C-alpha positions in Angstrom: 58.7 -52.3 -89.8 56.2 -49.5 -90.0 53.1 -49.8 -87.8 49.7 -48.2 -88.4 47.8 -46.6 -85.5 44.0 -46.8 -85.9 41.1 -45.0 -84.2 40.5 -47.1 -81.1 37.2 -48.3 -79.9 36.9 -46.7 -76.4 33.3 -47.9 -75.6 30.9 -50.6 -76.5 28.6 -48.3 -78.5 31.4 -46.1 -80.0 31.2 -45.8 -83.8 33.5 -42.8 -84.3 35.5 -40.2 -82.5 36.8 -36.7 -83.1 40.6 -36.2 -83.1 40.7 -32.9 -81.3 44.5 -32.5 -80.8 47.7 -34.1 -82.0 50.4 -34.4 -79.2 53.1 -35.8 -81.4 54.4 -34.1 -84.6 55.7 -35.8 -87.7 59.3 -36.7 -87.3 59.1 -36.7 -83.5 60.5 -39.7 -81.5 57.8 -42.0 -80.0 58.2 -44.4 -77.2 55.7 -47.2 -76.3 53.1 -45.6 -74.0 53.6 -42.1 -75.2 50.5 -40.0 -75.8 49.9 -39.5 -79.5 46.7 -37.6 -79.6 43.5 -36.6 -77.8 40.2 -38.2 -78.9 36.7 -36.9 -78.0 33.9 -39.4 -77.8 30.2 -39.0 -76.9 31.1 -39.4 -73.2 34.6 -38.1 -72.6 37.9 -36.8 -73.9 40.7 -39.4 -73.7 44.3 -39.7 -74.6 45.5 -42.3 -77.1 48.7 -44.0 -76.1 51.2 -45.6 -78.6 51.6 -49.3 -78.6 54.7 -49.0 -80.7 58.1 -47.3 -80.5 59.8 -45.4 -83.3 59.2 -42.2 -85.1 55.9 -40.4 -86.0 56.3 -40.9 -89.7 53.0 -39.5 -90.9 49.8 -38.2 -89.4 46.9 -39.3 -91.6 44.1 -37.2 -90.0 43.8 -33.5 -89.4 42.8 -32.0 -86.0 39.0 -31.7 -85.8 38.3 -34.7 -88.1 35.5 -37.1 -87.2 37.0 -40.6 -87.7 35.2 -44.0 -87.8 36.6 -46.7 -85.4 39.3 -48.7 -86.9 40.4 -46.1 -89.5 44.1 -45.5 -89.7 45.1 -42.2 -88.1 49.0 -42.3 -88.1 52.0 -44.3 -89.2 54.9 -45.0 -86.8 58.1 -46.2 -88.4 61.6 -47.2 -87.2 64.2 -44.4 -87.1 65.5 -43.9 -90.6 63.0 -46.2 -92.2 61.4 -45.1 -95.4 57.7 -46.0 -96.0 56.4 -46.0 -99.6 54.3 -42.9 -100.3 51.5 -45.2 -101.6 51.1 -46.7 -98.2 50.5 -43.4 -96.5 48.5 -41.8 -99.3 46.2 -44.8 -99.6 45.3 -44.6 -95.9 44.7 -40.9 -95.8 41.1 -40.0 -95.0 39.2 -38.2 -97.6 37.8 -35.3 -95.7 34.2 -34.4 -96.4 32.1 -31.4 -95.3 28.7 -32.1 -93.8 25.9 -30.8 -96.0 24.1 -27.7 -94.9 20.8 -29.5 -95.3 21.5 -33.2 -94.7 18.8 -35.7 -95.5 17.2 -37.0 -92.3 17.7 -40.7 -91.6 16.1 -42.0 -88.4 17.6 -45.5 -88.8 21.2 -44.9 -89.6 23.8 -42.2 -88.9 26.7 -42.4 -91.4 30.0 -41.3 -90.0 31.2 -38.2 -91.8 34.8 -37.0 -91.7 34.8 -33.2 -91.6 37.7 -30.8 -92.3 38.7 -28.5 -89.6 38.7 -24.8 -90.4 42.1 -23.4 -91.5 41.8 -20.7 -88.9 40.9 -23.0 -86.1 42.4 -21.7 -82.9 43.2 -23.0 -79.5 39.7 -21.9 -78.4 38.4 -25.4 -79.4 40.4 -26.8 -76.5 39.4 -26.5 -72.9 40.2 -23.1 -71.5 42.8 -23.4 -68.7 41.6 -21.4 -65.6 41.8 -21.7 -61.9 38.6 -22.6 -60.0 38.7 -19.2 -58.3 39.0 -17.4 -61.7 36.1 -19.4 -63.1 33.9 -18.5 -60.1 34.7 -14.8 -60.3 34.1 -14.8 -64.0 30.8 -16.4 -63.5 29.7 -13.8 -60.9 30.6 -10.9 -63.2 29.3 -12.6 -66.4 32.8 -12.4 -68.0 33.6 -14.9 -70.8 36.9 -16.7 -70.4 37.3 -17.1 -74.2 38.7 -13.6 -74.7 41.1 -13.5 -71.8 44.8 -14.1 -72.0 46.1 -16.0 -69.0 49.2 -14.9 -67.1 49.6 -18.0 -65.0 51.7 -21.1 -65.8 51.1 -22.4 -69.2 48.7 -19.6 -70.1 46.4 -20.5 -67.2 43.8 -17.8 -66.4 44.1 -16.7 -62.8 42.3 -14.3 -60.4 44.2 -11.2 -61.5 43.4 -11.8 -65.1 39.7 -11.8 -64.4 40.0 -8.7 -62.2 41.8 -6.9 -65.0 39.1 -7.9 -67.5 36.3 -6.7 -65.1 38.1 -3.4 -64.7 38.4 -2.9 -68.4 34.8 -3.7 -68.9 33.8 -1.2 -66.2 35.9 1.6 -67.8 34.3 0.9 -71.2 30.8 1.1 -69.7 31.7 4.5 -68.1 32.9 5.8 -71.4 29.7 4.7 -73.2 27.6 6.2 -70.4 29.4 9.5 -70.6 29.1 9.6 -74.4 25.4 8.8 -74.2 24.8 11.6 -71.7 26.5 14.1 -73.9 24.2 13.4 -76.9 21.0 13.1 -74.7 18.5 15.6 -75.8 20.1 16.2 -79.2 18.1 13.5 -81.0 14.9 14.9 -82.4 12.3 12.1 -83.0 10.3 12.2 -86.2 6.7 13.3 -86.0 4.3 10.4 -85.9 3.0 11.2 -89.3 6.6 10.9 -90.7 7.5 7.8 -88.8 8.7 4.8 -90.8 6.1 2.1 -91.0 8.2 -0.7 -92.7 9.3 -3.9 -91.1 12.8 -4.9 -89.9 13.9 -8.1 -91.6 14.8 -10.9 -89.3 18.4 -12.2 -89.1 19.0 -15.4 -91.0 19.2 -18.7 -89.1 22.7 -19.8 -88.1 24.0 -23.4 -88.0 26.5 -24.0 -85.2 28.3 -27.3 -85.5 28.3 -29.4 -82.3 31.1 -31.4 -80.8 30.5 -35.1 -80.2 30.1 -34.4 -76.5 27.6 -31.5 -76.9 25.6 -33.5 -79.5 25.3 -36.4 -77.0 24.2 -34.0 -74.3 21.5 -32.6 -76.6 20.2 -36.1 -77.3 20.1 -37.0 -73.7 18.3 -33.8 -72.7 15.6 -34.5 -75.3 15.2 -38.1 -74.2 14.8 -37.0 -70.6 11.6 -35.1 -71.4 9.9 -38.4 -72.1 9.9 -39.0 -68.3 7.1 -37.5 -66.3 8.3 -34.5 -64.3 6.9 -33.4 -61.0 8.3 -31.1 -58.3 7.9 -31.2 -54.5 9.2 -28.5 -52.2 10.0 -28.9 -48.5 12.0 -26.9 -46.1 14.5 -28.5 -43.8 16.8 -27.4 -41.0 20.2 -28.3 -42.4 22.2 -27.2 -39.4 22.6 -30.8 -38.0 23.7 -32.0 -41.4 26.3 -29.2 -41.8 27.6 -30.0 -38.4 27.9 -33.7 -39.3 29.6 -32.8 -42.6 32.2 -30.7 -40.8 33.0 -33.5 -38.3 33.4 -36.1 -41.0 35.6 -33.9 -43.1 38.1 -33.6 -40.2 38.9 -37.3 -40.6 39.7 -37.0 -44.4 43.1 -36.3 -45.8 44.0 -32.8 -47.1 42.3 -32.1 -50.5 39.4 -34.4 -49.9 36.0 -33.5 -48.4 32.4 -34.4 -48.3 30.2 -31.9 -50.2 26.5 -31.1 -49.5 25.7 -32.9 -52.8 27.1 -36.1 -51.4 24.6 -36.1 -48.6 21.7 -35.2 -50.9 22.6 -38.0 -53.3 22.6 -40.4 -50.4 19.3 -39.1 -49.1 17.7 -39.5 -52.6 19.1 -43.1 -52.9 17.5 -44.0 -49.5 14.2 -42.4 -50.5 14.1 -44.4 -53.7 14.7 -47.6 -51.7 11.8 -46.7 -49.3 9.4 -45.6 -52.1 10.0 -48.1 -55.0 7.1 -46.7 -57.0 9.1 -43.6 -57.6 11.9 -45.6 -59.1 9.7 -47.3 -61.7 8.7 -47.3 -65.3 5.9 -48.5 -67.6 6.5 -51.5 -69.9 3.4 -52.5 -72.0 0.8 -53.6 -69.5 3.0 -53.7 -66.4 5.0 -51.5 -64.1 8.6 -52.3 -63.5 10.0 -51.4 -60.1 13.7 -51.1 -60.7 15.9 -52.8 -58.2 19.0 -50.7 -59.0 19.2 -47.1 -57.9 21.0 -44.8 -60.4 21.2 -41.1 -59.6 22.5 -38.6 -62.1 24.4 -35.5 -60.9 25.0 -32.7 -63.4 28.6 -31.5 -63.6 29.5 -28.3 -65.4 32.7 -28.4 -67.5 34.2 -25.9 -69.9 33.2 -28.2 -72.8 29.5 -28.5 -71.6 27.2 -30.0 -69.0 27.8 -33.7 -68.2 25.8 -36.1 -66.0 27.8 -38.3 -63.7 25.7 -41.4 -62.8 26.1 -42.8 -59.3 25.0 -46.5 -59.2 
């Protein structure tokens, strides 16, 4: 008997998710527990496991579509089973394109299923690169998007970044040489003949956001409602660095305490000692919060996320 796979509800406040990648193709064998697709929510990208065994009979949603929770996304049938076309067609999502100028609605956000571009490439997925390659690319200001990785599975490694940096350097030398050859050959117009018109501005561009980046944008705007103030002190960190080194010697390989771990701990203790800092206004009263929640920004290829330590 054919089974329908629906968009799962992966969080209490989740209303929709973006199907960013199909793992199983139509006609491919599926075992219970196999990964069917990757779903992006406001908070994370997660894998959807199959609760059924059989064959991927039909995929009802295209990659890149925004799908409301509970909406059918695929049909899994028994090997050799035929499913009436009406069953699949009736459950297919009618893809809609978001209006260029949507009507604002502060009270309700209607889920819209959008069609992915026909020339959508693998650039929508996270770029595979080693930590060292990412660090070197950041130091030289090199974008990973245009680099072809030579590591396992197309992973970008150190030598790929070094090659890209070398090519950029050669291009700059060529441009510099060309500019020096024409230097002095350009005759500026006399002031009386100079053009006095205006240069038209470029038109505005609308860049669609992923669910994750849209959530990040909302949180950044919300954070500005909190009063911000800054205090600067200088500390001798030598004792802390010594303690960190000693503690790391007791940890297994691959695990270590970072400086951030100690800073988060220090901030938590400070909030306990000074509860007025960990407070908010509510009508005619001040609420001193008993819980200490500290957000730590973590940079990912898909955007900046905040991990909350409670």
